[in-house]
Phi, psi and omega in degrees: 000139179296134183266132171275131188220142174283162179208161177272096186291147172264129183222159173298138180282114182297342177283344180251335183244109183286320186236105181301334180297338180282344188242344177281165177207168174290161177299155191306323186282001175253356190264118174275171177298323179295316179297321179301316180297320180295317179297315181297327180289339180287321183198143174292349182252018181296141186296343179299335179292343179260319184272342180067204181237174176283345185268113176264331181297134179082001179250149170275085190295322180298320176295320180296322176298314181296321178296320179300317178295318180299314181297310186295320179296318181291320182291328174291316180299321182273005179063028166291321171255142173231151181256135176296144186278339184239136176303138185212164162246158192235100174304136187224112179250144175235124181251130186203169178236143169226122182052043177068009174261133183270139179229153168228116176262124186249127176214190173210150181260131178209187168259156171225141180291132184284145171215160180299129188298128176088355181263346183225238185257002175249118191239143174272165170230353179228161176282159180239166179243153187285322186296312178298326179293318179296320180297311181292327179293319178298318179296318180294317180300321186277321185268332186058036179230138174262095190280328189231130175286152169265169188252114180246144175252143172226165181251126180206080187297332180277359177059032182299313182293316178304318181294319177297317181290317183302325180300336183264006185242025179281334177281169176298140179294155178283338173225132172220111187216138177263132183268185183285357175256010180068029176258133177270127180247128180235135183231132174242178181225125175249114179255347184298115183300326182293315178296316180299318180296320179296318179295312180298319181295319181294330183262004189295333179254014185284157168261131182248131180247130178286116175276318182209131177115026180304316182296318182290326177294311182297325175298313181298321179294316178300316180297320180296324178290325179295328182290337174050042179266143177267354180276113183294339180271004179301137183306327182290348179275007181231150177237138175286131184223156166251121183259130180228136178291131181296341177265007178295129182295345178268005180279113186237134173243129177261153179281156172242114185277160182250121175263133187247135179216166175060032172268106186293139175055036179293134178224131187298317185297308176300325178298313180295322179297318178291322181295327182297344175298327187245334192232146165279135186247125179237131179289141176215190179232165178300325182290322186258357186305310186294318178295319179296321179291318179299330181288343178277132186291318183196161172058045177225151183220152172265142171243127180225127170234176181294342184258332190203172179212143180219158166254129180250118185244122183300133179279319185202150176276357183304317178299328178293321178296322181289317185277332181235055183296338181272000182258160179284161174301325179301314180292316183293341179272353180290132176303319183294325177290319178296315180302309184291320184287310188272317184273310184284315184275308185284308185284312183274343178073025179274123179286135179305330181291338181245019186299329181294341177281345188235339188238131171238164187238137181218130183278317187279131179295311180301319180292324176302311180298318182297319183290332174282313182300330181283348182092001179296326177231155183289317179194178181220150168257124181262137188239152164278158182286151168293144180269148182305320181294334176291322177300313179299313186294322177296317179297318180295333176279359183061033175250165179233136178289159170300158178298154179062036177273335184226147172223090178289126183237138357276173176284159176282118183291150181257139177115000178282315180201149174217173190244125182265105180287342179275357178083000000 
């Protein structure tokens, strides 16, 4: 069973860094080149210099890896970073608003013992790509630092762990900082061995599902195998993670909409006629589309073009059983699987092997509408969000969702604490 473990976190020295907002950044896979420039302009010690960006093309990546090592080593030497003296776990709360509703997502940062993904109690829910894994592995090999936690979900309906952690968060946090997405991040420190032991003991038989960070987990596992150590306590055998209860009321997943392009000779009337084989079609408007879609319990999609808008409601799951007979009912019930199988592949005739030529992904609804209205894309499919329990159930079935099936919001900010594998 994967072991939950405390660690001596490396953190920015408050005596050297006056404003934490100047040095934190979004996780690497959210950082564009423009964002990187903005972060660097805030402070010479911004964490982006260590995590880099998701974009390797056009960058001298080997130099960037070496620079990251140079920066982190120098900042440790100059006491920009200091290491906690006692092993700890770090309660981590995120306070945010969506549509004027306030949320608090409560988790904690710790280490977890690595195991081969999907073979034991740590499960994936999405597919991964080779290039991001190679990029993160190169950075890890050169720096020997675990800069960013991944996001893991566990199940604890009685909220036992949350209650244990909450007792330690009555004092003011040691870090409280608002990021560039207007999310407040708060970090505490639990050093009490008894509390840590109780938390670890309660989670010792748990199943953990990766919500965000599949590439970084697989990278950490590969690195641990490269180290070829027989010592189970070797630092490389552990990965820094943020653990969140799947029943936490602050756990939010946003939808990722599909923008469609390069569909030759597209005509609305034949499209609707083909769609009627699988879906009930209801006319709507751009203004009411999102509300109308939200009112549908499941298996419904919005269709939006510059000329018109519809709600598409699945008539029956029978076509999914026929077309995806080798998949579980859990997978066949996913909106994202239904969308790709019936609308993108069957109705539009887009082959999965060429999907990147026709489909782009956009999280924000207003921006999705804008990109279609401007003529940049022919039309869009608007989605309801995947539910947290679906992520868990797919993982337990040892299946993986299509890419861009989930968008856990907000992201885990980088720069609050990190793990030094070099000791």
